[in-house]
N, C-alpha and C positions, 0 to 999 in steps of 0.2 A: 444578659446577667444572670450567674448561678443563684441559687434560692439559697434559703436560711441559711439549711441545713447543710448543705454543700461548703459555703461559706466558713462554719463555724468547724467542721476538720478538717476546711483545705483553705484556712485563710491566705489573701495575698500576698506576695513578698513587700517587704519593704520600699522597694523600687518601682515597684507594679505604675505607681502615679507618673514615672517619671517616662513611663511608656504613653500612657491612656494620653496624657498631655498633647504630645504631639500631633499622636493620631488624631486626635480631635481636631486641631488648629489645623490639620493637612484638608479634612476632610472638610471643614467647613469652607477653606479656602476652594476649594474643587468645586464647591456647589455652583453648579451651571450658573444660577444668578448670581453668585459672586463673580464669576469668571466675566460676567458681562459687565459688573459694575467695574472691576480694577480693569478693562481691555473699554470703556469709556471716557477718552482722554477730556469729557467736556463736564464729567460730573466733577464737584469740588465738595469739600467736607469743612467746617469751621474746627472739627473736634473728631481724634478718634480716641471712644472710649471701649476699648475688647476687657475681655476677662484673663486674667492671670491665672492659669493652670499647671504648672508646672512646664510652660514652652513661652518661647519667645517667640512664634510662629508670628503671629497677629502682628508684632509691635513693628513692623515694616511698611503697614499698611498708613502710619501717619507721614511718611517719607514720601509715599504713592500722593498723597495729594497734600503736601505739605502743610501740615497742621500739629497740632499738639496732642501728644497723646496721653490717656489718664491711664492707667492699669485699674481693675475692680477685680480684685481678692472676693470670691463669694462666702467665704468663714473669718476665722479668726488667724491673725498674723502670725505669722512663724517665721523659723531663720530664715529657707527659703527664699519665702517671699520678701523679706527685709533688705535681704542683700540686694535686691533689684533697684532699691530705692538708698540704700545706705549702706548697713554691712552685715554680716549675718550677726545676728544676736547669741551671745557666750552662749556655750554648754553646760558653764559653771551654776545659771539659774534659768534657762531656757530650754523645753524638752522638744523634740519632735513630735509633729502632733499625731504621725498615723501609727505609736507604739502603742498596746494593747493594756501596760498599765502606765499610767499615768505616776511619774514622781512627784514630791511636794517639796517647794523649796522651806528650808536650803537642803539642796539636791546631799546624799553621802558620797562617797568617795567612789563608791560603785555608778554610781546613778551619771556623776561626771563623768569618770572613763566612758562608760556605756555610750551616753550623748555625743562626747569627743569623737568616739567613734565612728557613731551613725553620721555627724556631720562630714568626718573624713573619707566614709564610703559613699555618702551618696552625691556629695559634691565630685569624686570623680568619676563617680556614674553621669553624672550631668554633663560633664567634659566628652565624657565616651556617649553621649547620645545627644550633645551638641554638634560632635564633628561628624559621626556617620550619619545623622537623622534628619539636624533640625537644617544644618547650613546645606546638604546637598538640596534639598527642598525648600528653601530660601533660593539659591540661586535658578532653580527649576519654575517654581511660581512665580516670581515677580521680576523677572529678566524684562519678559515682553511689556509688561504691564509702566515699566520702568523705562524703556525704549522709548514707547511711542508717545512720553512725556519727556523726553530728552534728555533724561538723569541714565547715569551710572548704577549701577547693584554698589550698596555702601556696605564699608565694613557692619558685619550681622552683629557683633558685639557691640557697637556706637551705639545702632540703633534700637534695641533689646534695653537698653541701660540707658537710655535721652526722654523716660518716661517724665512727665513734668508734677504728677500727681498722682497716687495709689489709694482708693477706698475701700477700708474694708467693712465687709459686713458682718460686723460686731459692736461690740460695746465694753470699756473698760471692767465694765463690772464680770465679765463673759470670760477675761481674756485674763494671760497671764503676765498681763505688766509689764512687757516689754516697752522700756525707753525707746522710744517710734522718734523719725526725724519729724520737722514741720510740715514735708510735703505727705505725710499719711495719714489719713483722715478717718475718724467709727463714724459710720454711717449705718448702724444695725437696727432694724426694724423699719427702713426705710419702706420697706413692701407693706406696710401696715395700712389698713386702711383708716382714714381720721374718723370717719365712723365708719361700724362695724356694722355688715351687712346684715341684714336680721335672718333667723331660720327659714325654713322651708316648714309651712305650718306644721307636715306631721311628725317633723323632728321636736317643733317646739312644744306642740302639744303632750309628748313625750316627756321631755326635759321639765317642763310645768309643774308637773305632777308628780315628779321624782322627787319627795320631800326629804328622802334619805340623802340627797346626792347621786351623784351621776358619776361615774368612770367611765372614761374614753379611751380605746383602745386603739391605735393605727403604727403601720412602720411603715408609712410612709408612701412617695408613688414609684417606687425604685424595687423594694424589696415586698413581697405579694404577702397578706397574712395566707393564703392559702396554699402558701411552700410550707407552711408547717406541717411535719406528721402525724397522722392520722389519731395516733394515740392521745399523744400531745394535746392537738385538740381535743378530743374527748374528754381528757384530765380538764382541761381550764373548764370546758362546758359545765360536766360537775362540780368543780369549784361556785364556779357564777353566780349556781342555780340556787346555792348557801349564803348567799350575799342579799342584804337587806337592799341595798344599792341597784340602782339601773348600768346597764351595761350599752357602752354603743359602740358597736365594733367594724371598724373598718375593713369590712373583706370582702373579694373581687368576685367572691361565688355564694349561692345561697345555701344554708344549711338546716337541715330539716329536722324535725321536732325540739328547737329553741326552747330553753325555762322562758315565761312568762318576762323577766327581769332582762331578759340580754335579747339587744336589736341590732342584727345585722344589717352593715349600708355597703352598697358598692363605691360608692363617694362620700364623702365627708366634708362641709363646710367647716373647716376644721376652725378657724379663726373664728369663728361664733361661736360653734359649740364650746371653746373657752372661756369667751367671754359669757357664756350664760352663769347666772349665778351660782345655780345647782350644782356646778362642776368643780368637783372637790379633787381630784387625782386623773392625771393623763398617763396613758402608757405608751412609750414613744423608743425607737431604733435609736435616736441621740440626734439625727440630722440639725445642724444650726436652723434652718427656718424652725421647726419644732424649739428649737432650746427659745431662740427668741421669743416667740409668738407667748409659748408657756410663763416666761417670766416677763412680756409686759403684761398678760392678764394674772398675774401672780397664780397659778395654780401648779400646786406639787409633783413631780416626776416620779415615773420609777424608768428607765434607761436601761434599754438591752440592745448594747452595742455589736454589730454583727462585722462592719469594715468600715475605714478609713479614717477619718477625724471623731466618729461616733467615739471613739473608745475615751479619747481626750474631751469632747463633751461632755459627756456623763459626767466623767471624773470631775471637772472642772462645776457642775451644779451640784457633782457630792460633797467638793468641799466648800460649796456654800453653805450648804445644810438645809437645801429645801429636795432632796432626790436624792434616790435608794439604786444602786446599780446591779440588776441582772442581768449575769452572762448566760448565751442558751449555749445548751448541755441535754444529756439524760436527765439530768435531774430539775427542768428549766420548769412545771408544771411546779412543781413544788416550793421551789426557792421564790417563783411569781407568787406563790399564794402568800407565802412568807413575808415579803414585801408590802403587798397589798395593805393584808393585818398591820404591819407595823405601822405603816401612813394613816390610816385609819384609825389610830390605837392613840397616836402621838400627835400633838398638836402642833408640834414645834414644827413640822416641815411646812404647814401654812403658814405657818406666823412666820417663817423666813422666806417662804415664795412672796407675801405681801410684803415684807420693807423689801425684797429685793425688787417688786416689781415698782414701791418709789424710786426706788436708786435711778432703776431703767428710764422710767418716763420723769425725771425731774433735768431735765436739761434747758441752758439758753435757747434753743431752738431744736423743732423739729429736725428730722434726719432730712425728711424729703430739703427742707429749709436750705439745710447743711449743702446738703450733695447738689441743690443748683447755684448756691452761693459759689460755690470751689470752679463749678464747671465754666458758671460766669466768670470769675475773676480769670482762670486760665487761660481763656480766650481769648478776655481781653489784654491782658498782660504778652499774651503771644509767648507764653508756657511757665510762667510764674517761675524766672529762673532764681528768683529771689529766696524760693523757699527751700531749692534744690541744698541736698548735703554736702557737704565738700568730700566727702569718705568714699564716695564715688572714683573721685580724680586721684585716690591714692593707691599704688599697687600692691602687690602680697607682699611682696618685697622689704616694702614701708610697713604696711601694715602691722607686721608680724617681728618687727623690726630686725629683721635678718642682717641689712647691711651694718647695723649698729652693733650687733653680735658678733659678726666677721670682721671688724674691727679691735672690738672687745678682745676676742680672742688673738686677733693678729699681735694686737699690744703685748698681749700677755706672753705671747709667744717668745716677742723683741726680748722683753723682759726677763724672760726664763733663759734664754740662749746668753744673752748680756750677763746674767747673773753667773752663766758658768764661767765664761769667759775672763772676768775679774778673779771668780775664785779659782779656778785657775793658775792666772798670773801670780796673784797674791802667796800661794800658795808652795809656789816654781820658785820664786823670791826666796822665798823662806828657806827651801829646801835644798839652794843651789851649793854647792860646796866652797868654802872660801880655800883656796888654793894654798894663800900664803899666811894665813893663821891654824890651818891645817902643818904647815909643813914648821912653824914655829914650835906646834903640840909636842911633834914627834921627838923635834930635839930636846927638848925639855924634859920628855918621859925618858929619852934616850940617857941622858945625862944624868939621870938619878935614881936607877936601878940598881936593885940592893948585888952586893956582892956574894957571890957562892963559893968563894972560896973561903 
């Protein structure tokens, strides 16, 4: 994984995830323990629950074990994941989650055109990846496991689009508010402990005495704080030293000569820190788990998105009024300082964070209970066919009304041709010379011609 500075200078192209998904799925299937499992014909399962990450290569596992399939989407629903269960959402109101600037509905004509182009481009690229990467990998990896179970390789697309359900690790509050079919369920926050684990004693002591509040700074588990350029790190430390608040900074190595109010930890119990009453601000990269946890505990955010869906996650939080976005650039330290000052001086971010926390927590059942309920339903009904969308059975030709459009154009063509024929016939009849009348007219004129003598 490139570091923060490299990613900010050279961001991944839009289609990057379309390569990563099949690669991760293929590596999973090629793992020795997975191969052992696939080639053991005595192993059975009641259900296959796998992550959908821009690839359908894990879907045939359900065919191998002759059981229902549930997709798991680790983030917010998007048009690509929605088409696995229903049909792609319209680019007139839904955005691709990997754009660096998320448009706000109602979209402008420019936004609609750009989102339409993205859907066309990404769909074409997915088709290319499917035929050149996924189908050959499917045939190579599943042929023998199917054979030892007395099965033939089924059509790849049939298996990919045959899921019973999809879980989305998000929440309507955090989402684009897309219309979803009955078999897509939000379970955002299912990873949260019913009772938040206690803080380690050293951190608890620091946070308990921080009467002016605690600012927690973490760039997640993939991006590293130590990847920050040295001059930016020094600028941040100089600014942190001026604050009355305590800074807990998840950093992968020790920093010498830190101010008294700055504490560096190599590992941070994030949920426990966010749950502490003295935590007043969370500086984050904007990963979905961090967004979920900050929303659950009602902590305002400063988002520093670097890649993938982090941009849209942070933009949605900004739209909810509980976050500020700071893009990584050479001016990053100054912009971060301005954002921190803004959050500390205005109580609106905290009020909105608390209001969002109430909405996020206010559910009929916990996400863990819902997740278990739907899994049991799919198993007991052998696929929950009654929840499936009929849209998957409609071809692209029918969905885009191309057949109706063709008939309409054909009808117009016939009407146009018919009109030309009728008009030509009528005019022809009118213009046809009448020989009898012409002869009489000529004779009449001849008999009445004035004499010149």
